Each structure stands twice: as structure tokens, then as C-alpha cells.
C-alpha positions, 0 to 999 in steps of 0.5 A: 904811595903806601896808603894808595897801595894798601887801599888798592890791595884792600879793595881787591881782597874785598871784591875777591870772590871765594873762587878767586881767593882759593886759587890765589891761596893755592898759587901762593902755596905752589910757588912757595914750595917751588922756591923752598925746593932750591934749598933742598940741595943745600940740606943734602950737601950739609947732611950728606943725605941728598937722596933722603932730602929729596925723598922727604921734600917730595911730601911737600911736592905732593901738596904743591901738585894737589894745589896745582891740580885743583886750582884750574877746575876752581878757576874754570868754575869761576869763569863759567859763573862770571862769563855771563856778565860779558865784561871780559876786561873786568874778569880778566884783570883778576888773572894778573892778581893771581899771577901776583900771588906767584910773586908773593909766594916766591918772595915768602919762600925766599924769606923762609929759606934760611928757616926752612933749611934749619928745620929740614936739616933737623928733619933729615937727621931725625928721619935717620934715627926714626926711619918712619915718615908717619912718626916724623909727621907726628913728632913735627906736630908735637909740642917738642916739634913746634918748639923746635920750629920756633927755635929754628926760625931766622931771617935772611942775613946781609950775606945772603943779600951781598951775593947779588953784588958779585956776578963773577962766574955766575951762569947768566944765560942759565939765569935768563933761561930760568927766568923765562921758564918760570914766567911761562910755567907761571902763566901756563894754566891761567893763559889757557883758561883766559883763552877760553874767556876770550873765545867762549866757543873754543873754551874746552879746546883751549883748556886742553892746550895749556901744555902747548905753552908750558911744553918748551919751558918744561923741556928746558927745565928738565934738559938744561936747568935741573941737570946743571944744578945736579952736576954742581951739587955732585961737584960740591960733594966731591970737593970740586966746587965750593959750598959758598959758590953754590949758595951764591948760585942758589941765591941768584936762581931764587932771584931769577925765579922772582923776576920770572913771576914778574915777567909772567904778567907780560906773558898772559895775553900773548900766551892766551892769543897763541892758544886761541890761534891754535884752537882755531887752527886744529 
């Protein structure tokens, strides 16, 4: 089975053209950074510098937004070049591989959270003395900075995995909502482009309808999920909630994010059909 899986992956990357490879990479980076974001609140709690932690993490958010803004045009260009073949099934199958990049990015992010947390704590403390982002970046790429990153590298402990055995007081409805939100957001831009592949006459209209798919997910994220964790963060700082419980909730949120990227595989075609239907309707 391992050999078959290895050969299947090798075959995919062999036939992957430059456009798909670039989008695959950007998708992985977007979801890697989104997963690491869960650890920023932990860093803020440990350092007592929550605002600074979020401000510094916004540098990585800029990288994520750049990746997000450039992946759709590149993917659209690939579709335009390959649409002439008329083989929608073959071209469309690559979308599932691109969604898989989201899953891989999430898994990689989950694995790197302990290391990132250590490094980011050092960054926040360093910023409190230097108070300059450019100096901080220069230090990060210096010999001492690279050495510190190597020293801070660690792997997730068994305790992180044990969190998933204890479901007591875990906000299950919120986890299910987060899984749904992640699934929809993961597939949003892909479904809009795939809709244009299904109906080339409405390709331009479909491309602008991605917010129709992601709108509900974005509202749920802003109104229900983020405020809940912001309130819990404040409760930990004020001593109303234990840090160990908060860590457990973070671990479950990362797990629900991973499940959401898997769920996105099922959302691709239905979301594209909805976009085509709306494009015909307006």
C-alpha cells in the first residue's frame, strides 16, 4: 500500500505543470500559517504581550494574503491554457490535489506548533528590547538567529496527542462549526474557478461569485468562532480559565481544522454547481 501511494504521489508531481505546482505550494503555505495562528494566543498568554504577539504574527499573515491573492489568477491562467483539451474530468481532478495541499499544510502546521511557539516567544521578548521589526528580521536571518531556531526545534509530545482522549467540557458544536467553516473557506476560490470550467460561457461571472460560497463561513468565523476564543484567552489571563484547558481546546481546534480540509474534498463539486446555478440566475 505504501508503495502504491508513493507511486501515485510521484505520478501526480511528475505530471503537475508549473501552474499547478505554484498553486499547490501557495495553498500549502496559506494553511500552514492559518494553523500556526492557533498558537499565537498561547504565546500572548505566556509572554503577557497579546497585542504584540498578534502584531508580529501579522507579518506572516501578509505572506498568507499575498499567497491567497496570487493563487487564483495563476490557477485561472492554467485553466484557460488547458480548457482547449475539452477533458474537464482530467483537468478538474487536479483541484482535489490542490485541496490536499491544504490538508498537508495543516498537518505540517500542527507538527510545527511546538517549535513555532518557542521561536515566537523568543521573537516577542526580543521585540520588547529592540522595538524594531526590521532589526528583528535582520536578527532572525543572522547566524545567531538561525542557531536559535535550530535550538528551539522540537516535536509534539505525547501530552499533545493525549488531549484528544479527553472530550470533557470541549465545545463540540464550535468544533463542528469550525470544521464546516474551514471546509467552505478551503474550497471557496477553487469552486469558483471550477464552476468556470464546468460552464465556460459563465467563466467570468463564476469567478466573481466565490464570496457567495465563502460568505457564510466568513461571517461564522468572525461572529461565533473568533470571539469565543478571544473571550477564553482573556479568561486565561484573568485566571478564570486554566491554561491547560485552553491548550486542549487549541489542540481540538487544530484537529477540527484538519477535518475541515478533508471535508472540503466533498464540497468542491456541489459548491461549483451552486455557483453555476447562481451565475445563470443573475
